[in-house]
N, C-alpha and C positions, 0 to 999 in steps of 0.2 A: 505493500499501501506506500501509494507518494507520501512524503513526508510534508507536512502542511509549509504553505506558504507563507515566509516571516515578512509579516506587514513593514518592519521596519526597513529591511534589505527598499522596498518600494520607496519609504520616506526618502531614504539617504539618496537614494538614485532620482529622486522628483528634485530633491531641493539642489543637488549637485549640477543636475540641468538646467533650472531654470536660475541659477544663479552661477553657472560656470565655473565649478568647483569640481575637484576630487574626491574620491571615495578611495579611502584605503584600502591594499589588497587584500589583504589579511582577514577583510571583514566577509561575512559571509562566504567562504570559500568553496563551501559542499552545495551547490545547488543543482541537480536535479534539470534534465530538462525538460520535462514535461513542468514543471515550475519555473523554471525558466522562461516559458514560454506564459505561463500564466502573471509571472512578473511583468513581464514587457507587456502585456496587452494594457495589466493594471495602470504600470508607467504612464505608458502613452495617452492611456484614457485621463488621467490626471494632468497629465502638461496638455493636454488641450483643453481642457478646461480652465485651468490657470493661465493658459496663456493665449486662450481665444484664434485656436489654431482649425484647422481642420483635417482628418486626415486624407492624403490624398493620393494614397500609394504602397507600393511595396519593392524591396531590395531582397535580391540574391547574396547571399555572404558565405563568405568560405566555400567555394564553387571549384576551387584548385586542387588539382592534387596536392602538393606542399601541405596545404592548409588542413587538408582532413587526414594527411598522414598525421600530423602534428596531433590532432585531437584525437585521433584514434575513430571517424567517422566514415562512411563510407554513402554520403550525402550532402548539399551542403545545408545551409539554415536560412534562415528570413529575419527580417525585419521591418516595419514598417516605416513612413514617410510621411511629412505633413506640410500641409502649404510652405512654415513660413522655411521651411527646409529649402526650397526652392530658391536658386540667386541668380542675377541676371549674368550673362559674360561680361568679364572685365569689374566686375564689379571685389570688393577689397573684404578680408574674414580678417577680424583681430582676434587675436591668441595669448592668452597671457605667456608667463615664462616657459610654464612646464605642461602646456599644451604640445604635441607631439601627432599632428594628422598627417595621415597618409591620403595620397592620391591617387586615383585610379581613373580608368578610358574604358567607358562603355556604349553600350547599345539601350534604349531605353526603347520600353513600346506603349503606346496609348492605345487602351482597349475602345472599341466601339460598338460594346453590347454586353449587358451585365451577365456574370456566368456564376449558374446556383447550385447550389450542395446537392440537392435533393434530382438533377438531371444528368444523364449517361454524357460525354462527349468524346468523339474520338480526337485524335491526336490532329487531324488537317480541318474537324470545327472549332477547335482551340486556337490553332494557326489562323483561321479566320476572325476570328474574333478579334485580331488585329488589326488598328485603325490605322495609327502610324509608327514608323520605327525611324529614332530620333539621336543621332550623335548626342551622348550626355558625357558629362565629369561628376567623380563621384568625389567628395573632400571627406574622408573617415573618420570619426574622432572617437572616443571614449571616455566614460567617467573615471574610471581605474586608473589608480594611477601607476604610470610609468608606461603603459600596454602591458600589463602583466594580468593577466587573469586566467580562471580555467573555461573549458567551455560552458558550462550553467551561466559564470558572470557575462559572458559575452554575451547570448543569447537574451539574459535579465536589462542587459544595457543598451536594447535593441538592435544588437547585432552592428554597433560600430556606425549607424546611422545617426547625420550630421548634415550636411550641405550637399544640394547639388546642380549643376547647370545644365538647363537641354539648350539645343542648339534650333534649329528646323525642320522641320518631318523632313526625310527624303522622297524623291522622286524616284521613285523606282521600286521594284520589286521585293519581297525578302530573299528569294533565293539570290539576287543580283546583289542585293546590301549582302550576304553572309558570301559571296564569291569573291567580292569587289573592298575588305578591309586594308586599309592603307591609313598609316597615322607618321603624321611628321613632325617632328618638334621645331617652333620658332624660335622658342626662349631660353633660358636658363640651362642647367648642363642637366637634363633629362638623358639618364641611360636607362634604354624602355627594352625589357625583356616579356615579348607575347608570350600568351596562356595560348592553352589550347582557342583554336578562332572559330572551332563550330558550337562551343560552350551557348551562347548566348539565347538559341532557338531551344537547344536542350535545357538548359536551364528555368528560362521560362515555363515549358511544359512542366515542368518538377517542382515548379512553384506553386503554379494553380492550381494540380490535381492534388498539392498537400496541403494546399488552403480549404479546398474544394473537402478532401475527407476528410478535414478537421472540423465540418460543419458553419465554412464561413461564405459568405458569398462577395465577389468580386463586381464591380459598378462600374457602368461605362463613368470611360471618362479618366479611369484612374490611371497611373504610371507604373510600370514595375521597371524597375533595373534590374537588369541582366546579369552583373556579373563582369569583374574586370577583364577585360581583353591584355591588360598588360599586370603583370608582378607588382604590388602596392609599389609607391615610393613612399619614403620620407620626407616629407615636407620643409624647406630651411621658410626661412623669413625673406620671400621672393617673388616676382611674378615665374606664371606660367600658362605658357600658350602652345597649343598643338594645333596641327590642321588636321580635319578627320571629314571625310568625303567632301574636300573644297572648302568648306567650313571652320572660321577660327572661334576655338574657343579659347575662353583664357580666365586667369581666378589671379587672384594676390593674397601673399599673405603676409600679415604685419601685425608686432605687439602691440597686444592693447596698453594703451596710456593707463598707468596706473595711479 
């Protein structure tokens, strides 16, 4: 029988998220996966209520083989997106001295229909539910001190969902998108190491089926970040700019004024 969720975990993580603080990694180290997703759901529900934001979609995390090997899992995990996480290209994120965000390049899918838990979907019908494919940046961050956490802690903290930037929808088919992924760095000393480039669609199908199996509904217009096309990069205080499908996407990281 799963251990009951500790309300103090939710309180500490919510306070840290609202006030840009960190939580000591030694706290609540043994969080089971089922507990972690319940904490995540209640954490983000509390955050939305306190921050007057809305749910906007989902993210796939730990989709690469190295990350899954590290945490002894055989599938990704997920987190929730909120409206205030979305930034515009060229925006600046102000981080405190102990913030260590990570940079990811992704494909985002926007849904054109609701997907309901009580219905049965083929892979093709789920693919046909995709309205737009959009180049994206994700800036991942956690509330745990020094990026040192267990798998349960990671999921509980919303799987590092922090900020993201969307480009413009692509005017090509999904097959063309998947066959023509090309990323060019335009600034900063980015050393890009590609993950498997067929992961975006596979991760999307995994996420949708996972959420539906847990009795959740996905709504028209929701955004799904499908996992990083590169190995996540540690971000310095600098500007980051990449070219993806002919679009320029950029973000700047700067120190917060104390």
